[in-house]
N, C-alpha and C positions, 0 to 999 in steps of 0.2 A: 475168966471170961468164965472154963468148965461147964459148958451146956447149948455148944452146939448141936444144932442137930436139925435131919431134913423135913425135904416132905412132896410132894408129886401135887400136880393140879394139875387135870383137864379143863383146854378154854373152847367155848362154840364159838365157831364165830355169827354169827349176826345172819348173814346167809352163805352161800355157798359159795368160795377165791377157788374158780375153774385156771389152774396155769398149763403148756405143754406137759407137765407132770403130771397130770389128775384135782381132781380140786378136792375141797376143804374144805373140809367142814369144823373139824377141832384139830386140834394140838398140845401138844403134854412144853406142861416146865417144872424143873425140877430147884432147888429154895432149901436155899442153906439158913439157915436159922441161928440168929447168936442177942441170947437177952441179958438187956445189968441194968439196972435200976437204977442208971446215973442215963438210959441210956432216953431218947425223944423218942422212938421208935425202933422195936427191933432191928437189928442191925441183918439185914438179907441183900444176899447174890443170889441172883440165878442160871442155872442154863438151862438156856434155849435149845430142844430139841424139832429136828423139824424132820417128818420121816422118805429115808430116800438121798436127801440130801446132804448132808449133818455124817461129819466123820467117825464121830465118834464108837468108838469101839463100844458097844448096844452088852454083850454078854458081859462089864465086869463093871459098869453104870453104874452103879449103887454101891458096887462092892467100894467103886475107886469115893462115892458119896462118903462112904461111912466112915474110909480110911485118914477120906479131907476136918471131916470129922473129930476124927478119937485123931490126930494131929493137933486139933483146935484146943481139943476139949484134959490136953496132955497125955495121952494111953499110951503115946506113937512123939518118937526124933522124930522125923522124921515127915515131912507129906512123898506122896503117891509123885509118883513119877506122870504128869499129868498130858504130856506128847498128842497122846491117840483120844488127845477130853478136851479138845480145843472149850469147849462151852462148859468142864468145868473147872477148864486150867478162865475163863472168861468170869465165872465169877466166883473164883476161888478171890481172883483180884477188888472186882466190885465188891466183894465182902468186906475185905484186907480197911479199901479204902472209909466203908459205912462206918463198923466199927471208930478206925481212927479218927471221923466226923461226929462219936458219939447216939450216932444210929441218924441223921436227921437225914440224907440221902442225899447231901450238898455233896456232892464227894469234889467238887470244880466251882474253886471262888471264882467266882468270874461275875461279866454283864451280866448274863447270863439266866446265871440262877436269884443273881439283886434286879431279878427283870425291872432290865430297864435296854439290853438288847434284845431280836434277836435272828432263828435263821428261816433263809426262806429250802422252803422243800418242794416235792413234785407232787403234785395228781396222782397215784396213782389206777391203772383201770382194768377190771377183770377181762375175767372171758366173761363169753360168753355169750348171744345171741348179740345181733348189729341193735335188734335195737336198746335194748338189757345195752349197749355198749354206747352208742348216743344218749342213753338217760346220763349216765356217772360222765362223762365227758359233759353233757349241759350241768351238770350240778355243781361239779367244778369249777367251773369259764361263768356261772353267774357269784358263788363263793368267790370268787377273779384273779381263782390262778390264767400265772405265765406256761407254768411249765409240764404239764403230764407226762406219761410213764406209761403206755400200752405193752398189756403182754398180751405177743401174737405170739403163731405157733401152731394150736388148738386148732381153731376153725382153718374153716377151705379158706388157700392163703391171695385167693379171687375174692372169697369175703373179705378181709383184711382191711385188703389194696381197696376195695373198694369205702370203708370206714375212712380207715386214710384221705382219699380222693374227697369224701361228705364231712371231715373234715377243716378241711385246703379252701372249699369250696363252702365254706360259712363264716369258720374266721381266719381262713387269710391267711399272711405264713407267718406275723405278728408269733403265737402259739406254739408257744419251745415244743419238739414234740419227742419221747425216749422209747423206745423202744424194748424189750426184751422180751430174747426168743428162748430162755433158758434151752438149748444145743435141742432144739427143736428141726435146726436144718442139715442137710448133708451134704457129704465134702464140694459132696461135685456138681452138688444146685445150688445149695448157698450164694456164691456169686451170681447166679442170674437174679433170683435171687432180692441183693441187696441193690442189686443196677439197677430192676422197678424202685426196690422202696424208697433209692433217691430221689424221684421224684416229684418223691414228696417231702424235699425237705425235711426231708429225719437229720435228727442235732449225735445219735450215737440209740447205738443198739449193743444192745447186753448179750453176751457169751449166743453167737449161730449158730454156728453146732459143740460138739457134746467135748465136756476138757478132752487132757493127752493125743491129741491130737496136734501135736507145735508142726511141725510142719504144715500139716494143711490148713491152721490158724497163723502161723506165718504169711503163704500166701497171699490170704485174706482181707493181712491190714496190710501189705507191703499197694494191694491191685485196690482197694477196696476204696469204692462213692463217698461211704456212711463209718465215722468215727467211730472202730468198735470196742467195746469194753466189758473186761474178762469178770468176772464176776467168780461163776463152778470151776471156772482153771486156778482158782491161784485156793481152793478147800482143799483140804490129805496137804498143802509141800511144806512140809517144819525145820527143814538146816535151811540156812542160810544163803549157800549156795545152791540147791537145785530150786531155790526161789526165783536170787541172778541169773541162771541158770537159762527161766523159763521166760524174764522176762526181754532178757538179752538174746533170744532167739525169734521170740514171734511178734513184741519192742510194737504193743496194743499203742493205737492210740489215749484211751486211761483201763484205770483198772476200779476195783467197783469195793471199794472196804466195810465185811461183815463180822463185826469181832466176834459173835458167837459161832461162826462159824473157821472162824483164822483163828482164833487163839487165845483174843482178847487185846486190850490195850497198848499193851509191850509190843506185843506179833504185829501190830497195826502200826506201829507208830516206826520196826522194820521198812515193813510194807513205803508208807509213807518213803520215808529216804533212801529207799535203793530203786520208784517210777519217779521221786522225784528230782536223780540222781538223769535216769537218764529222759528225764525232758514228756514225765509221764502222764497228763491230769489223773485224778483221782474225787471217785468224791465215798461220803457216809450212804450205813441204810445202815437196814432192820434183819431178823428175820425172822421175826411174829415171835416179840417177846413182849411175856404186859408190860405193864407202866414203869415198871420197875425198873427193866432192861433196860429200854427205850430212854428213862429218864439217867441211864450209865452212858449209854450209847450219845444222848443231845448233850448232853456236856460234857462229851471230852471231844467229842467233836466243833463242836465255839469256842476249844480252846484253840485252832487251828488259824486261824482267826480267814475259815473258807467266807464266800464268796455263792458262787456255783449253787442252786436247787437241792438241794439233799433228799435224798430217801429214808425220811423221817417220819411221816405223818401216819402211822399205823398202829394208833393209842385206839381208837375208838373200830378196832375191826368186831371186836370183845365183844362179848356177851356177855360177862359179868369183871371186869376188868378191875383194877384197881384207882377209886378215887385217888389224883393227885394234882400236884403244883403244877404240871405239864394244860396247852391247852393249844389248841392251835387256832389262831386266826386270821382265816380267807390262806392264803399261799402261806404261814408264815411261822413256824411256832416257838412256842414265849412259854417264859415258869417268871412264875404267879407266888411267894417265896412269903403273902399270906397265907396261899393257901397246905389248909391241911394235908395230913397223907388220909386214905380210908384204908387199913391193911384186913378188913374182916371176912373175903372172900375168902382170904386165907385161913386167919387162926380161928372162921368157924368150924375148917375143917376132922 
């Protein structure tokens, strides 16, 4: 190969997207690209960073990308240690698999990539005015979604409860509703808020309090009226012993896997094995990757024979994403093997 290089790309959101950590208008990804005459497309791996959430050591981030390229280009004898760079670790896994399949982006040969099977996804509701959130919900319902995930924690809590009350009065209890607090609740008032939320038949709540409060989170998981899914709690844990200690201490009902934030497929496999050993459920979500990273996560997730809705419907968030064989049909994500990739937004830079 001997021609690996990396390239940074900034994606603009179609519309500002609100979370309890602030409003997102753009995000950055770094791509390692390898060209070869026999490749259908350049082989590509994506390192996706979310400011304020990704645990990657940013002080030597691009130097680490240089080191990976030097290793691929045989300028060094071994790759750098990527434990402090989970997004680059995932990027490198993705790239190596794409090289192995000649840049085809068919990273897993299964009925999903054959275009035969599909996966259920949840619809994502971003924070905003109650009117804006209701508009998003109506749009998803019309598209046929039976599971929605609502970002909470930034609006006044009473307003958020009123939105949930409206949902239940308008759509009944058949609609599965997940909420994501992104750690917005305090450990002191979290349980009382969960009790109030439970009146609206909530499927689960992601990360009600900030991570690294194991004792407080353990008490919540023991007493919660709503199943708790750990998200940010997984980020930054590298050693298996520490991961096991966290799960066995907190005993959550679910964990959520974001390969870009936890170190890729191998790390995800380890989390799944540990979770299943402790009878903990899980699902996967994207971490605002482009369609390149989303493609890798979707194909991997399908391999796990998942049944519950996954968080993989983020491909349409950006203004200039890469056209890909991935597409949404109602509440399902599908793969059209007859459709080609358009990598021009990357190649034209």
